[in-house]
N, C-alpha and C positions, 0 to 999 in steps of 0.2 A: 772611194773605189769607183772606177769607171764602169759603165754598163757594157755588157758584151755586144758586139755588132749585131744589129737586128733586133735587140731587146727594146721594148717600148714601155715606158712608164705609163701608169694609168692616169696620173694627174693630168687634167686637161681634156680627158675623154668627155664626149657629150652624147646625149640621147635625144633623138628627134622622132616625131610621129607624123603621119599624114593619114587623113581619112580617105585618100584616093588609092586606087590600085593601079599600078603601072600598066601601060599598054603592052610592054614586053618585060619579062622578068630577067633583065640584065642591067648592066651599068647605065646604058642610055635610057631605058625605061624608068629606072628609079631616080636618076638625076633630073628627069623632066618634072617630077612631082614638086608640089609646094610643101615645105616642111615646117613644123612648129617644134621649137626646142622645149624639152621637158626640163623644168627647173628643179633645183634642190635635190639632185641625184647624189646619193651616197655611194651606191654600188649598182653596176649594170648587170653583172652576173655572167653566167655561162652562155656562150653562143655556139650553136652547131649541132649537127645531127649525130645520132648514135644508131647502130644497127643491132637488131636482135640476133641472138645466137640460136641457130637451129641445130640441135644435136640428135644423133642416132647412135645408140649403143647396141652392138650385136651380141649374140649369146656367148661369144668368146671374151666379152668384156672390153672390146675396143670401141672407143667413142670417136665418131667423126663429127666435126663441127663445120657448119656452113653459115653463110650470111643469110639472114631472113629479112623481114620488113625493116624499113628505115623510118625512124621517128625524127622529125626535124627539130624537136626540142621545144623549149619554152624560154622566153625572155622574162626574167623575174627580177626587175630592178627594185632597189630600196630607195624610197623617196622621203624627204622631210616634207610633211604635208603643207601645202601652200594653196589655199582655196582661191587665190587670185592668179595662179599660174595657168596660162592657156594650154600648155602641153599636158599638165596633170588633169585639167578639165576634159580634154579630148580622151584621155585614157579612162577616166571615170565614166563619161557618157557612153563610150564604146563598150565598156564592160556591162552596161545596162541594156544596150540595144543589139549587141551581137554583130554590129557592122565590122567589116574587115578593115584592119589598119595596115599600113606599111610602116616599117621601122628602119631607122638608120642610126648606126653607132659610128660616130666620127672620133677617131683616135687623134691625139695631139700631132702625130706625124703627118696627118692628112689621109691616112688609110681609112677606108670605110667598110662597114658590114651592113648589107641590106637584106631585108626579109619582110615577111608579112604574115599576119594571122589574126586571130580574134582574141580579145581580152575576156578572161574568165574571172571577173572579180577584181576588187581593189581593197582588200581588207586593211584596216588600220590597226596599229599597235599603240596603245596608250600605256606606257611603261611606268617605271619608277619616277620619283620626284625629280631626279636630276637627269632627265632624258627628254628627247624631242618626240612629238607624235610623228610616227612614220606610216607610210602606206607601202603595200607590197602587191602591185598589179601583176597579174600573170597573163602573158600573151603567148598563147599556144601557136607555134609557127607552122605554117602549111607548106612551105617550100624550102628548097635548099638555099642556104645562105650564099649571097653573092658577095665575094671578097674583092675589094678594089684596092690596089696598092697605092701608096702615097706617090704623088707626082713631083 
């Protein structure tokens, strides 16, 4: 079965990190950074902001809903632990130091998603006998995701 127009398969997506913060938080600023690929990525996870619901219910029982604060979310990839991988080393080090990272998700189509934030831990899972040791870094994002279409 053929994919619907505009549908993008996940296979081939890549995750990159940079310990630099762009001069401007747009395509030009992010593309000027030096990126390090994160290896052994099993899943990148959800990208994007969500907005809190602010509600008010009057004494007649009618509820109004409004948009509240926006949380830019968190990037929570799953990685097969590789202690020799430079990208994983940057994630681990930044989770200890609190330094801000920039993140880039590159889809197979060439489309990109840029953002930045701080890593809050990189816990490992050592599961059952027939499994791989994985890590789950959590990068709390501080800005709106910059979406760049494939060219």
